[in-house]
KOLMI-526078 format. One record per residue (C-alpha): residue in three letters; x, y, z. Coordinates in steps of 0.02 Angstrom, whole numbers, plus 50000, padded with zeros to 5 digits. Each point is the difference from the previous one (the first is absolute). Layout:
// residues N
ALAXYZ;...
// end
This chain:
// residues 1078
MET517506400256444;GLY498385007249930;VAL498805011550092;TYR498155000449964;SER498695011650066;TYR499054986650095;GLY501204985150015;ILE501764993250002;ILE500764986549893;ALA501734993750050;TRP501234991749882;GLU501424989850072;PHE501544996949893;TRP501214985750032;SER501074987549911;THR500364981850040;ASP501524989349991;SER499874985349883;LYS500464988250141;ASN498275002850074;THR499134994849842;ARG499754982349935;VAL500645004849826;ASN501655008649970;LYS499495015549900;PRO500575018050006;ALA499275008550154;PRO498565011349947;LEU499395015950087;TYR498354997150090;ILE498735013950026;ARG498584996250123;GLU498465011350001;GLN499055000150165;PRO498485010950039;LEU500245005250181;ILE498395009150045;VAL498675011449932;PRO500005015550116;ILE498535011550007;GLY500605016349925;PRO501585005249908;VAL501714993650057;ARG501135015350013;GLY501674992450050;VAL500974983649992;ALA501734995450068;ILE501044984150018;HIS501164996650147;PRO501824999649942;THR500504984250095;ARG498434991250058;ALA498514992849907;LEU498865014550050;LEU498875011449900;VAL499145015950066;THR498535008849919;GLY498905015050037;GLY498455007649920;ASP498315008150015;ASP499364986750125;TYR500945009450140;LYS501114984750036;ILE501834995349984;LYS500194981449962;VAL501554989050012;TRP500054984149895;VAL501144985250036;LEU500544991249840;THR500444982150054;GLY499934982749921;HIS500984987849895;SER501055006549858;HIS499634985349884;TYR498674987049961;VAL499084993450152;MET499964981149975;SER498934994950148;ALA499065006850151;GLN499174990950145;PHE499045004750158;HIS500574994150170;PRO498774986550064;LYS499735009250166;GLU500825017250004;ASP499745015749895;LEU501524996849893;VAL500344997149816;VAL501594992649929;SER500525003649821;ALA501404994049887;SER500715009849856;MET501244999249860;ASP500935014250089;GLN500814985950105;THR499065004550159;VAL498624992950107;ARG498945013150089;VAL498824998350146;TRP498595012750003;ASP499015005850150;ILE498175002349949;SER499305003150174;GLY499465017349940;LEU498614991649903;ARG499304992350159;LYS500155016750096;GLY499105009749863;SER501205014649967;GLN498895008549871;HIS498885013850073;SER498875012849924;GLY500115018850033;GLY499595016749925;GLY501045010549888;GLY500205003749820;PRO498745005249872;GLY498384990350010;GLY500274995150179;HIS501024984449955;SER501614994950084;GLY501514990949936;VAL500354982050043;GLY501014998750159;SER499575017250067;SER499445001550181;GLY499765018450022;PRO500785016949966;GLY501855000750027;ALA500204980950002;PHE500884989349871;GLU500164981249968;THR500984989249879;PHE499144992649848;ASP500304981850052;SER499905001950187;PHE498954984150002;SER501484989649935;THR501785002450049;VAL501554989649969;LYS500434991650162;TYR501514989749943;VAL501054999249843;LEU500874983149986;GLU501545000349890;GLY501114985149968;HIS499534992449833;ASP501185003049855;ARG498624999649870;GLY498175003749985;VAL498854992250130;ASN498554989949930;SER499054994850156;ALA499815004250184;MET498864992550132;PHE499645001150187;HIS500074984650111;PRO498244995550060;THR500485000050186;LEU501835005550022;PRO500775017349968;LEU500884993749845;ILE500045005149819;ILE500584989549854;SER500565007149833;ALA500524992249834;ALA501035009249869;ASP500884998749835;ASP501664997650091;ARG499444981750025;VAL499915002550189;ILE498564998550123;LYS500255011650148;ILE499194998950171;TRP499735016450095;ARG499485003050179;MET499165015950059;SER499615008250166;GLU499075015650048;THR501465011149952;LYS501054991149871;ALA500154985549879;TRP501544990249954;GLU500574985149897;VAL500084983350090;ASP500614987549873;SER499954994849818;CYS499504984149908;ARG501074996049849;GLY499714986149876;HIS499035006649851;PHE501085002049846;ASN498925013249916;ASN498855014250049;VAL498884996050150;SER498245004949949;SER499034997450161;ALA500174993850178;LEU498764997450142;PHE499894993150177;HIS499094983650030;PRO498385004450092;LYS500214986250131;HIS501804993850002;GLU501685008650015;LEU500334998449815;ILE500335011449853;VAL499394996149824;SER500815008949853;CYS499984998949811;GLY501055007649863;GLU500515001249820;ASP501134984950025;LYS498414989549976;THR499974993950181;VAL498905001350154;ARG501054998350158;VAL499544996850181;TRP501145007250135;ASP500174996850186;LEU499715016950082;ALA501054995750152;LYS501484992149910;ARG499885010649840;THR500304984449896;ALA499054992849854;ILE499084983950044;GLN499034996649840;THR500035005149817;PHE498684998149864;ARG500545002849821;ARG499165002549831;GLU500884996749837;HIS499515014949894;ASP499025012850103;ARG500625014150109;PHE499045003550161;TRP499385017850035;ILE498805000450147;LEU499524990050156;ALA498424999850106;ALA499504990250156;HIS498224995250048;PRO499565008150167;ASN499194984350072;LEU500434984749895;ASN501654991649966;LEU500055006749822;PHE501255010749906;ALA499905007149825;ALA501425004849885;GLY499835009249835;HIS501194996049858;ASP500225003649816;SER498704987449946;GLY498705001950135;LEU499724995550182;ILE500354985450115;VAL499214996350169;PHE500974988850118;LYS500184994250181;LEU501574999550105;GLU499574986750128;ARG498874984950017;GLU498305004250075;ARG499394982650042;PRO500424996950184;ALA500794983650050;PHE498744989950103;SER499484982650052;VAL498394993850080;HIS499934986350132;GLN498294995550066;ASP499255016850057;THR501645009550014;LEU500795010649864;TYR501885002550004;TYR500585014449890;VAL501365013049978;ARG499705018750012;ASP501365013350001;LYS501324986450022;TYR499144992850155;VAL499214982750011;ARG498295001350079;SER498574988350044;TYR498155003849978;ASP498644989850084;ILE498564998849876;ASN498724996450137;THR500475013650126;GLY500875012649889;ALA501545000450114;ASP501515006349902;ILE501714998650084;GLY501815001549945;LEU501104984550017;LEU501675002949915;SER501035013749919;VAL500794996349831;ARG500665017549964;LYS501774993649977;PHE499474986549877;GLY500535004749824;SER499795017549932;PRO499075012250115;TYR498945005649852;VAL499514982849934;PRO498634990950097;PRO500054981050026;ARG499274990549855;THR499314984150081;LEU499674993350174;SER499844981650048;PHE499384995450174;ASN500414984250098;PRO498684997750137;ALA500914985450082;GLU501595009850034;ARG499175017349993;ALA501305005449873;ILE499955009749838;ILE501015000949841;LEU500085016649909;THR500675002949825;ILE500515016349920;SER500485004349821;SER501465011650042;ASP501814994149983;ASN499474986949871;GLY498834991550122;LEU500174996950188;TYR499054989850128;GLU499995000850190;LEU499394987250126;ALA499445007250167;SER498934994850149;LEU498535010250061;GLN499705005150179;GLN498264999450071;GLN499935018850025;ALA501165014950018;GLN501005000550161;GLY499995017150082;GLY499295008049843;GLU501574996049899;LEU500074987949857;LYS501454988449973;ASP500925002449837;SER500174985049887;SER501865002949984;VAL500264994750182;ASP499754981449974;GLY499354998949821;LYS500834988949872;LYS500265007149827;GLY500504993649831;ASN499885002849813;GLY498474994149906;GLN498615006849894;SER498634989850084;ALA499854990950167;ILE498574990350077;PHE499694988050145;VAL499684982249941;ALA499924991250169;ARG500095003750187;ASN501905000949999;ARG500415002049817;PHE499915014049874;ALA500455001149816;VAL501015013649914;LEU500055002949811;ASP501605005849916;LYS499395005849829;THR501725002649926;LYS500544982050033;GLN498224992849990;MET500314991050164;ILE498794997450144;GLU500834998950171;ILE499114991350143;ARG500605007450165;ASP499634996850183;LEU499615013450130;SER501855002750032;ASN500165005449818;THR501034984649957;ILE499784991849830;VAL499344982250020;LYS499554996649819;THR500275007849828;ILE498814997249854;LYS500225004449819;ALA498405008249941;PRO499134988549874;VAL499425015349900;VAL500645017749982;THR499245006850160;ASN499595018250034;GLU499134997850168;ILE499654986550129;PHE498444998350107;TYR499374988550136;GLY499264984449922;GLY499544989950154;THR501094991450127;ALA501704996049922;SER499395006249831;LEU500305015549896;ILE499085008749861;LEU501245005849868;SER499495014049882;SER500805001049829;THR499585010649849;THR498844987049922;SER499494988050138;VAL499764996850185;VAL500804984550076;LEU499554990950160;TYR501654992950065;ASP500254987450140;ILE501585004350098;GLN500204983250087;GLN499774989349845;GLY500905012549890;LYS498774998749857;THR498655009849913;LEU498274994850057;ALA498965010149876;GLU500135014449878;ILE498735012649936;ASN500265010649845;SER499765017850060;PRO500725017549979;PRO501235005550135;VAL499234999250174;LYS500295014750118;TYR499024994850154;VAL499304983850072;VAL498494999550116;TRP499494984050091;SER498264996650069;ALA499784997950188;ASP500064981049992;ASN501404999849870;SER498924990049881;LEU499975013249863;VAL501275012549938;ALA499825015649893;LEU501485004549888;LEU499935018649960;GLY500925007049850;LYS500035017349927;HIS498354997549908;THR499574981850038;ILE499304989550142;THR500244981250005;VAL499064990150133;ALA500594982350035;ASN499864986850134;LYS501464996250113;ASN500804987149884;PHE499665009749837;SER499004985449931;SER498545011549959;HIS500075018449959;SER499075014049914;PHE500595016149920;VAL499275017449976;HIS500715015549917;GLU499695017850060;THR500255015849897;ILE500655010150147;ARG501494996750112;ILE499694988550147;LYS500655007150164;SER499534986850127;GLY498734986650044;ALA499214991350149;TRP498874984850024;ASP498245001250068;ASP500104983550092;SER498144999850042;VAL499594996549817;THR501584991349940;ASN499554984449903;GLY500554993749831;VAL501495003149890;TYR499175007749848;PHE499485017649961;SER498145002449977;ASP500095018649981;HIS501025015350042;GLY499565018350010;VAL500035016050101;ILE499314999750178;CYS500385018050047;THR501135014249944;LEU501295009350105;ASP500775017249992;ASN501774993450027;PRO500814983049983;VAL500054988850154;TYR500824983350038;LEU498794986750061;THR500484989850152;ARG498424991250062;ILE498154998649957;LYS498834997250147;GLY498155000549962;LYS499605017249930;THR501655007850055;VAL501595001349898;HIS501595002150102;CYS501385008149899;LEU501535011250002;ASP500055016649908;ARG501505007349911;ALA500615007750162;ALA500004982350075;ARG498605004450122;PRO498694986750039;ARG498285004149935;THR498314991649996;ILE498765001749858;THR498204994550010;PHE499304992649841;ASP498514989749946;PRO500454981949957;THR498224995849950;GLU500324999749814;TYR501404987449998;ARG499174989650136;PHE498454999349893;LYS500984995049845;LEU500944986550097;ALA498374993250072;LEU499285000049824;LEU501494990549933;LYS499874987150141;ASN498104998749983;ASN499825005750180;TYR498245006349971;GLU499605003050183;GLU501435012450017;MET499525008149836;LEU498225002350059;TYR500585007150166;ILE501115012649909;ILE498585005049886;ARG498825002850145;THR501215009550112;SER500965011049878;THR499775012349861;LEU501114989749888;LEU498774995849863;GLY500055011649852;GLN500175000149813;SER501864996550012;ILE499764984150101;ILE498614994349885;ALA501125003249850;TYR501404990450086;LEU498894984950031;GLN499405000149822;GLN501755002149933;LYS500624985050100;GLY498544989549940;PHE499174997050168;PRO498164995749975;GLU499605007050172;ALA500385017649941;ARG498295003949929;VAL499084991150140;ILE500915009850134;ALA499775016349909;LEU498174996749967;HIS499604999450185;PHE500865016450042;VAL500015011449849;GLN498655013550013;ASP500085007749827;THR498504993749901;ASN500874998849832;THR501474990650076;ARG498834988150093;PHE499104996249838;GLU501624996249907;LEU500614988750141;ALA498314991250014;ILE500024996149813;GLU501784993450010;CYS499584989650154;GLY498384993649926;ASN498995006750147;LEU498385003549909;ASP499055006050153;VAL501215014150034;ALA500145003749814;LEU498105001649985;GLU499925011150153;THR501365011849937;ALA499324999849821;LYS498355006750066;GLU500935014450083;ILE501055003949847;ASP498604996849874;ARG501035001349842;THR499734989849843;GLU501784993349992;CYS499884993750179;TRP498364990849967;ASP500774992549843;ARG501514993250095;LEU498884993550138;ALA498924990949872;GLN501524991949920;GLN500694994250169;ALA498294993750054;LEU499834989549842;LYS501744992950027;GLN499434994150171;GLY498294994449938;HIS499035012550104;HIS498705004749870;LYS498915009950120;ILE501365012950028;ALA500355000049813;GLU498155003249970;LYS500035014450125;ALA501525007549913;TYR499214998649827;GLN498435008250065;GLN501005014650069;MET500935001549835;LYS498374998349901;ASN500894987349893;PHE498404991749934;ASP500864988649875;LYS501094991650131;LEU498524999150118;SER498994990849870;PHE501394987749966;LEU500244997350187;TYR498144996150018;LEU500134987849855;ALA501464991150086;THR499074999050166;GLY498354994649921;SER499035015350061;THR498625000149869;ASP498905011850098;LYS501415012750010;LEU500314998049814;SER498175004749972;LYS500255015350106;MET501535004349898;GLN498914999449843;LYS498795012550075;ILE501455011250055;ALA500734999349825;ASP498305004549928;ALA499885014750118;ARG501755005449952;GLY499594998649816;ASP501424988049967;PRO499414987249871;MET501654990749997;SER499894997050188;ARG498194994649981;PHE500504987549866;HIS501444992950104;ASN498904997750153;ALA498634991949896;LEU501324988549924;TYR500724995750172;ALA498244996750069;GLY499444989549849;ASP498595012349964;VAL499694997949812;LYS498545012049995;GLY501045012950091;ARG501364998749867;ILE498705001649861;SER499275015350084;VAL501715008250006;LEU500324996349816;ARG498305007249949;ASP500285015550105;VAL501655003849913;GLY499264996749826;LEU500884983749965;HIS498414991549938;PRO500894986849896;LEU500994994150150;ALA498455000650108;TYR499054989649869;LEU501394987049988;THR500124998950190;ALA498134997150015;LYS499964987849854;THR501474989450062;ASN499264999150174;GLY498294993749936;LEU499075016450031;ASP499115000349831;GLU498605011550054;LEU501225012550068;ALA501024998549840;ALA498465003949894;GLU499625014850113;ILE501765006649973;LEU499814998649810;GLU498365009150006;ALA500695013750109;ALA501465001949881;GLY498845000749847;LEU500694983949928;THR499254983649942;GLU500624982049995;THR500535002249819;ASP501155014450049;VAL501044988350105;ASP500044985049883;ASP501845003149962;VAL500444998650185;PRO500754982950037;SER498944989250110;PHE500714995050168;PRO499484985250105;SER499155003250163;SER501175005650137;THR500464987050129;PHE500775012950115;ALA499334999250177;SER500675007450160;PRO500864987150108;PRO499014995350153;ILE500605006650168;ILE500324985050110;THR500525009650157;THR499835018750008;THR501565008850065;THR499225017150017;ASN500074999450189;LEU501574989450014;THR501815005750005;TRP501114990449883;PRO501544990750063;SER501295013250042;ILE501885000549980;SER500814994050161;THR501015014250076;GLY500274991750169;GLU499735008350168;ASN501445011050052;PHE500685000850176;PHE499655018550005;ASP498214997449942;ARG499704988150143;ALA500935010050132;LEU499295016849954;ARG498254993149984;GLU500024990050162;GLY501085012350099;LYS501114986350072;LEU501515011250026;GLU499665016250091;ALA501115015249997;GLY500764997450171;ALA500534982049979;GLU501755001649934;PRO500744983749938;GLY501724995750062;TYR501455002449879;ALA500764983049972;ASN501204992749876;GLY498734987149942;ASP498735002149862;ALA498175002750032;GLY499064987749892;VAL498424999349903;GLY498814985249999;ALA499964987849857;SER498485001049890;SER498754986150024;ALA499764999449813;LEU501764993249977;ASP499474982950061;ASP498584999849875;TRP501195005549864;ALA501194985950045;ARG498574987349997;ASP499455006449830;GLU501744996349936;GLU499744981550038;HIS498614999049868;VAL500425013449873;GLU501705001349919;GLU500155017849940;ASN501355006349886;PRO500785015250084;GLU500415007549833;GLU498174999749949;GLY499005003750157;GLY501275010650094;TRP500324998250185;ASP498475006650090;LEU500484998950183;GLU498225002850062;ALA498634989049925;GLY498385007449941;GLU499034988850119;ASP500625009250154;PHE498365009250020;GLU499024983949989;ILE501084991450129;ASN500035014450124;ALA498145004149980;PRO499444991850164;ALA501405008650098;ALA498815011550092;HIS499024985550070;GLY501604990850044;GLU500705015250091;SER498425002050103;ALA500044981750045;GLU501825001650048;ASP499615015250109;GLU498664990050089;GLU501224985950030;LEU501465010950058;GLY498965012650095;ALA499675018349972;GLY501565010249961;ALA501104984749976;ALA501074997749846;PRO500994985249933;GLY501884999950023;ILE501345002149867;SER500004985849875;GLU501524989249970;VAL500265006449823;GLU499995018150059;LEU501384995450123;TRP501014992549856;VAL499865016049900;ARG500425010850150;ASN501534990050053;SER500884998449832;GLN500685010649859;LEU500194984949885;ALA498864998949850;ALA499884981050021;ASP499235002150174;HIS498745012649934;VAL499534987949860;ALA499774986150128;ALA498845011550099;GLY498985003449844;SER500495018450000;PHE500454999849816;GLU499895018849981;THR501325003750133;ALA501064985749933;MET500005007949828;GLN500455016950075;LEU501484992150090;LEU500594991349842;ASN499865016449906;HIS501005009550132;GLN501314986650030;PHE500234992649826;GLY499125011949881;VAL498734986949944;VAL498585007649897;ASN499234985349905;PHE499234988350128;ALA498964989449882;LEU501394987249983;LEU500094998150190;LYS498174995450021;PRO500274980950007;THR501415002550126;PHE498925011350108;ILE498584987550002;SER501174985550037;ILE500795008950149;TYR498315005550066;ARG499314982349991;SER501544992650079;SER499845011550151;HIS498254994650046;THR499164983450032;TYR498184995350027;LEU499254988450129;SER498204993449992;PRO499494994950176;VAL498174997349953;ALA499424995649826;SER498525011850007;LEU501055015150047;PRO501235009849892;PRO501824995650028;LEU501115009550122;GLN501445009649926;LEU501644997350091;HIS501535010949972;VAL501684991149991;ARG501405009050093;ARG501845000149963;ASN500495000750184;ILE498734988850086;THR500805001950172;GLU499865019049998;SER498665006750117;SER500255018749980;THR498805007749875;SER501335012349943;ARG501104985949934;VAL498824987649918;LEU500324997449814;PRO499274988749864;VAL500824984149943;ALA501315001949864;ALA499114991649855;ARG501534999349888;SER501774998350065;LEU501605005349915;GLN500544981849989;HIS498424995749905;VAL500305014149877;ARG501804994749976;SER499404982449959;GLU498965007849862;LEU501565009149942;ALA500924983349993;GLU498584993149895;GLY500275014649881;TYR501844995249987;ARG499514982349950;LEU498815006649868;VAL501395010749927;SER501144985049995;GLY498624990149913;ASN499765013949870;LYS498215003150057;LEU500215018649993;SER498175005149994;GLU499634990350158;ALA501595006750080;GLN499485017749959;ALA498334997650088;THR500884992050149;PHE501255014250024;ARG498625012949984;SER499014990650132;VAL501534999750114;LEU500205018849989;GLN498165002750039;ALA500094988150148;LEU501545008850070;LEU498975015750022;LEU498964991150132;VAL501314989850092;VAL500215002850188;LEU501825001150058;SER500584997250178;SER501875003750001;ASP501375009749912;ASP500654983949924;GLU498314996849922;ALA499975018049937;LYS501684997449916;LEU499404983549924;TRP498405008849942;ARG501015013149907;GLU501054986549918;THR498414990849947;VAL499275015949925;THR501605003049901;ALA500074982249937;ALA498174999449948;ARG500145016949914;GLU501544995249902;TYR499284983349945;LEU498345007849952;LEU500935012849896;GLY501124987249919;VAL498604987849959;SER498945014249928;ILE501455005449890;GLU500274982349935;LEU498164997549963;GLU499975016449904;ARG501554994549903;ARG499174983849950;ARG498445009549946;VAL501035011949893;ALA500954985449922;GLU498364991749953;VAL498945014949948;GLU501355011549931;PRO501394988649935;ASP500795014449903;ASN500225010650158;ALA501714992750041;ARG500585015650091;ARG498614998950130;ASN500314981350018;LEU501845002950040;GLU499615014250122;LEU498804989450100;ALA501204985250004;ALA501365011450069;TYR498815007950127;PHE499574982750067;THR501834997250048;GLN500025016050104;CYS498714993950126;GLU500624993950168;LEU499684981349985;GLN500704984950088;PRO501534992349915;PRO499064985349919;HIS498705011749928;MET501305012949951;GLN500854986249902;ILE498364997049909;ALA499835018449959;LEU501795001349939;ARG499884984349893;SER498385006649924;ALA500855016649960;ILE501504991149925;GLY498854990249885;VAL499015015349945;PHE501545010749966;THR500904985749911;LYS498534997649882;ALA500075018649964;ASN501884998449961;ASN500415011850144;HIS501464989750062;ALA500815014150099;HIS498545001650122;ALA499744981350001;ALA501814998250058;ARG499715012450141;PHE498514990050060;ALA501054984349986;LYS501365007450112;ARG498695004550129;LEU499334982349989;LEU501724992550030;ASP500195010850156;LEU498514990650074;LYS500974983449981;PRO498674990249905;ASP500004981649954;PRO501514994349893;LYS498844996249855;ILE499375017850001;VAL501805006350011;ALA500444990349844;GLN498515007249907;VAL500355018350040;SER501894999249981;GLY499775000649813;ASN499125016850013;ILE501485007450093;TYR501214992649873;VAL499035007749856;ASP500015016850088;ASP501894999150023;ILE500224996349815;VAL498895014549954;
// end
């Protein structure tokens, strides 16, 4: 012990036994230096109690102080505050766990008082004659002894008076404490090395521990038994932590950190109509989506492990029964009936009359049948409501999960595909290649189904005949259908509608409200804005009225939507944006892209920048609007282009003005150009004289017969005739400016036809006001057919245009000429119909609205929407080849009747369903049937048999093009259509290969390798047996000539398998014999 004049330093000496250390080394002597206090004034005396841990001091501060020396005698490994009380628990390598009372901190035991030199007082003093201990604010309340080795961790229970400790003796001890004492309750044994850490589960009666045996173990607090073990191969665990709110745990090991969950967070639920049935805290409850009533129906606390929640719930509305599955005990299911409501406030337990069994998945498949999957045996058991097996099915694929697939059908999920299986027929109906499916969500009318995987969504119709696939980068938790906009089986787009703080599980979408369950299995409602995806769906379906309503009544439109429309290639994007964007620069860009010269001119005046005027001039010239181009050149002061524009328009007076302007500007080159454009010879001579080019001026005058002016030029230049004798003589110029037959100065040239957009008409005429919300229907809102299409079709009767040369211009340049008298016609129509009256919806608009088939849109003359549909549904991008087909279908759907010779004919629209009276179901006639296309395919077969391969190639290509626009009416026709597509594709490929082989053999006779390759490729196409025989015989001949008898023999064997004519058998048998000899 050392004494200082103004302070005390205490050294504590002790030794440790090697059993308390983690390494067996000789026990060293430890010396701990601890500054106790800095008294004011000299310390005169110090003494230590002989038996107790007490120290007394005295000095010039007039006080006697007693110090209590308490604490652990070895390393302190952990310390933790009590969640509610003023307690701290600590664990040490001295084999003890200590509980400390720190209530002195809350009471504020430190006071100030006088005494000592300088008027300062020592810490803990409360007046003359008083004394306090040094650590009066923290005292040891309990010392828990029972571990045989050092203690690594200690923790309070969040709600109960319990303490848990983990030590190097491989034991986890549970301690209970009261106000006066603490004692050991029980121990958990199972680790086979040092236990590094242990903690209580924040919500369940569980203990989680980890240790140097490379395991994390979960213990039942009530039974003191291990219920789950997680193991790593090479890393020891050292520390555990639990998230205070979420179901997350973290464990630190030698290589880093892992975060894990102990139980499944997704609640088991099922939705029937407007009622949600779900499980919370091992109780089955029902939630009325309309009223918000939430009542308990059934207790399932005795079903499976008390700590594992049910995994799935299947509801049977006919019998008001449920099937629950749980993952504990290698998979269990329980069938129970639901009561209407709790009787006397008590809920019936499912164990009373429930029927249990083993199975990893169970689902209702009919009113009185349910299916159970046994994954180990890969058997599907069909049971009745008495839990009796009525049928057993061997799974057709390795099945991980079963889902409801419609009445008496199942959806089977495997690792690589999803199978639709018919239980009654015992056969696979359809199969979709897909990653493993975790959840299945049906639409309200069971016409569509969404198959949700970990990162994928597959949407299909009820028989899996059509489907679409999308991949997400984040994990998919749940999904729900918005039945108000459900239509179609293909994805047009996907994106983020809104973000959430915590994950939820969607149950129902109703309007702008999302009904869902949170992680605590509590029903929640979230309000969101569905405008964006409604707008995109309306855009995809060409429902322009709904799109216009959304634009008028929402704040949807922005740069992101405009970018989306442009990205997807919708021509309406710029038109829509142009009417609503306020930024001047953006309006100018959109106006240029749309070809709206009026708006572009207006915004260019506001911006007034050279580059804007230049772009406006270019666009104006493209459309033939030379007045706007003139205005732009004037603003740019681009005199050269102005002069050339005046030359093109025949504005001689303006060219003269340009000469004067050039003279004023002192630009001789511009003066010369304008004089040349205007045919002003004297003006050109004047320019040449002014710049000192007298020889050129003389020649110009001489060649144009101006001899007097030529002599004047020589005289002014100080020259004579003899000085220019060596200049070659030129004949008189015959150049003369062409006469202007019709001046176009005040006329606008023929413009590029851009067509009138729906939004242009609606926004200009104000037909749809903000309050008139269109109804959301599953049909398509149509657009009218252009009147110019009839003129285009009539032009085709006289002019045969090569699509490769002229391109496919869907809108003829004469549209402006044809529609010129529209204003007069409209006024006459208004007079006939009466003020405020408007014509009804045309037949062709009804066709477009009622159908999603490209053929019907073509018949209506809506070629643009037809091409969009073909692009979305088949990926078609080059439509030039389809032009004859489009025109043929359009003509076939309309007929013309001339009642009076002096009047134009009446156009009549031919319907497919002539007896239909409802406007929502009328459709155009099917111009080309599948049977007709298949007859063309048969003609292609005959051409192949007759070795007319070039004609066959054209026929098969025509068949494939025609199949794009065939109307199907049944599933059988759809199946036949797919077979026809496959056959035409294979024959077109095979014929193209053979034609290329013949070309190579003729043009490149030395390229034998390519010749053999193509001959072999031809035999790999899926052809009919007679034509496959032709392909094989051709290959045999080619390979035999090349002395490749081995491959020729293989082709011969394939030919014999087709059982050809005996003569052919005799011919090819020799090839096989040669191969055997070789």
